[in-house]
Wavefront OBJ file of the C-alpha trace (Angstrom):
o trace
v -14.142 13.287 3.165
v -17.177 10.844 3.493
v -15.848 7.280 3.648
v -15.467 5.084 0.839
v -15.665 2.098 1.773
v -19.098 2.899 3.946
v -21.446 4.426 0.486
v -19.880 1.861 -1.020
v -21.632 -1.160 1.984
v -24.452 0.903 1.426
v -24.731 -0.011 -2.020
v -24.178 -2.827 -1.981
v -26.506 -3.417 0.847
v -29.102 -1.793 -0.866
v -28.909 -3.794 -4.252
v -28.854 -6.820 -2.231
v -31.875 -6.113 -0.186
v -34.375 -4.852 -3.157
v -31.887 -6.459 -6.561
v -32.502 -3.646 -9.394
v -32.861 -5.712 -13.366
v -29.403 -5.036 -14.647
v -27.719 -5.247 -10.957
v -24.179 -6.687 -11.535
v -24.013 -6.671 -8.001
v -27.912 -8.355 -7.681
v -26.655 -10.716 -10.362
v -23.457 -11.411 -7.707
v -26.292 -12.662 -4.963
v -29.140 -14.436 -7.762
v -25.243 -16.541 -8.395
v -24.982 -17.199 -5.054
v -21.594 -16.904 -2.100
v -19.566 -19.699 -4.630
v -19.720 -17.465 -7.355
v -18.892 -14.833 -5.371
v -16.598 -16.481 -3.700
v -14.515 -17.442 -7.330
v -14.807 -13.653 -8.230
v -12.877 -12.683 -5.296
v -9.987 -15.627 -6.042
v -10.619 -14.578 -9.609
v -9.346 -10.814 -8.414
v -6.772 -11.916 -6.381
v -5.406 -13.140 -9.032
v -5.473 -10.331 -11.231
v -4.317 -8.385 -8.893
v -0.999 -9.748 -8.965
v -0.542 -10.358 -11.810
v -0.795 -6.784 -11.635
v 1.101 -6.017 -8.703
v 3.904 -8.291 -10.825
v 4.078 -6.616 -14.567
v 1.596 -4.023 -14.985
v 1.828 -0.431 -14.138
v 0.715 1.493 -10.560
v -2.587 2.569 -12.463
v -3.059 -0.940 -13.072
v -2.718 -2.469 -9.815
v -5.608 -0.294 -8.380
v -8.072 -0.189 -10.323
v -7.719 -4.515 -9.870
v -7.068 -3.302 -6.269
v -10.384 -2.197 -6.516
v -11.883 -4.609 -8.128
v -10.184 -7.070 -5.147
v -11.465 -4.826 -3.005
v -15.153 -4.332 -4.455
v -16.191 -8.397 -4.239
v -14.347 -9.067 -0.729
v -17.587 -6.109 0.263
v -19.861 -8.386 -1.934
v -19.129 -11.905 -0.104
v -18.870 -9.616 3.069
v -22.525 -8.784 2.698
v -23.435 -12.265 1.171
v -22.156 -13.599 4.680
v -24.320 -10.990 6.649
v -20.780 -9.601 7.617
v -19.582 -5.710 7.285
v -15.861 -3.724 6.507
v -15.360 -2.908 10.490
v -15.303 -6.754 11.282
v -12.423 -7.005 8.958
v -10.732 -3.788 10.400
v -12.105 -5.959 14.071
v -10.041 -8.390 12.796
v -7.127 -5.696 12.950
v -6.994 -4.140 15.182
v -7.409 -7.508 16.708
v -3.422 -8.547 14.942
v -2.114 -4.794 16.695
v -2.266 -6.039 20.458
l 1 2 3 4 5 6 7 8 9 10 11 12 13 14 15 16 17 18 19 20 21 22 23 24 25 26 27 28 29 30 31 32 33 34 35 36 37 38 39 40 41 42 43 44 45 46 47 48 49 50 51 52 53 54 55 56 57 58 59 60 61 62 63 64 65 66 67 68 69 70 71 72 73 74 75 76 77 78 79 80 81 82 83 84 85 86 87 88 89 90 91 92 93
């Protein structure tokens, strides 16, 4: 099965390199790191609200939005999801 995170990372990286007109992802990169960080915060709050008061499908949708925006933030910082995985793995030891 295809790794969804890797596929999404590739799409985000492509939008960063060659920003297509009308792309939401490209607009985030154009707005800069403060806007991207703000979106991560907003999506985090929306995830918390969903977790406390909404159905599982809404929680999954908000979590997907949060992870997407986290991937955009990582790309803006020239980082990759594997950097997060490496940190999680380090915590096992």
